[in-house]
N, C-alpha and C positions, 0 to 999 in steps of 0.2 A: 436719377441723379443728375445734377447740374453739370454744366460745362467744365467747371474746375476739376471735378472728379474724373471726367473723361480723359484729361491730360495729365493726371497725377501719376507719378512714378513710384513704384514700390521701393522700399529700402534696398532690396537686392538689385533692382535696375540702376539705382543711383550708384551703388558700390561698383557694379560692373562697368558703368560709364566712366567713373573716376579712375578705376584701375586700368582702363584702356589708354589713358593719356600718358604719353611718355615725353618728357622734356629733357633737353640738355640745359646747361646754365644760361646760355644766351636766349633760348626759347622761353625759359621760365621768366627771365627778366623782361623780355618783350611782351609776354602774356600779361604780366602785371601792368605794364604801361598801357597796353591796349584796353584792358578791362577798365582802367581809370578814365581814359579819354572817351570810351564808349558809354560811360556811366549815365550820361544824359540822353542816350538813345541814338546818337549820331557822332561822327567824327568830322569836325570842321576842317577846312583847308589849312588853316594855321596850325591846328593840332597834328594833322597828317605830316605837314612839312617839319614841324618840331620833332616828331618821332624820327623821321628819316635823317634829319640833320644830327640829332643827338646820338642815334645809334651809329652813324657813320664816323663819329669822333671817338667812339669807345673801343678800347682794346678788345673787349669781349666780342665785338662783331667784326674784328679785323679780317677774318676769313670769309666774310659774307660779301659776295658781289651784289650789285644792285638787283640782279635777277633773283639771286638766292634770297635776298632780304625781302623782296616783294612776295616771293613764294611762301616764305615763312609767315609773313604778316597775313597773307590770304588764308593760309591754313589755320592760323590762330583765330582769325575772325570767324571762320567756319565753325571751329570748335566752340567759340564763345556763343555763337548763335544756336548751335545744336545742343550744347550741354549747360549753358548758363554761366554767369559770372562766378557764382559761389563755388561750383565744382572746379572750374578752371583756376580760380584763385587758390583754392586749397592745394591743388596739385602743383601749381607754380611755386608757392611758398615752400613746399617740401623740397623742391629741387634747386631753389635759389641758395647759393652759398651765403653763409651768415655774414661774411665780410662785405657782401653786396646789398645788404638790406637797407642801410641808410642811403646808399647810392640810388637804389630803386625808388625809395620814397622821395628823394630830392628830384630825380628825373620826372617822376609822376607828377609831383607838385609843380615843377616848371612847365611841363607840357599842359597840365590842366589849366594853368594860368596864362598860357600862350595866347588865348583868344581874348584876354582881358576881362573875362567874366568867370565867376565860379558859381555854378548852379547848386541848388540844394542837394541834388543827387551826387554831384562831384564832391561837395563838402562832406556829405555823409560817407562817401567812399574813402576820402582821405582820413577821416576819423577811424573808420574800420581798418584801413590799411596800416596805420601806425600801430594799432593794437596787434593785428595779425603778424606783422613783421617784428613785433616786440621791440619797438623803438621807444625810448623814454619820451614822455610828454615834453620836457624841456628841449630835447633835441628836435623833436617834431616841430615845436613852435619856432625854434631857431631857423630850421630849414624853410618853413612857411614864410617867416619874416624876410629872409634873404631873397626868396623867390618873388615875393611881392615887390621888393625894391627892384630886383632885376627886370621885372616885367612892367614897371610903371609907365615907361614911355612908349 
């Protein structure tokens, strides 16, 4: 067997991995944002700064000190690397309150556009994300248009 099969996980392993992830609302929100900015394989300095700044302004993260925020982000990045974006996204969406779905999409779009470039991977993830979060296409397009205007300069 080739290398692909050597690393393949059985359906039972995937289920066990996904059921082991436990998120609160803030962690679910942060996981979605981190998945988006890491979609192209790395997180730029501007994306990292945008995440920190955005989260620090949100009521959802008001109980998070700088140290607690860094710890949460490190833990989420480790889970992302160990389990992959699909499993992490699936579990995060389950725990994200419905009223925060459009907010999450807006924040992800804003952070994704913070470096002034949208890669094919990031664009594909935004397409996937608006579907997974069950956001209407007109609303998703409005959010993207506003974020493009916001990040022009």
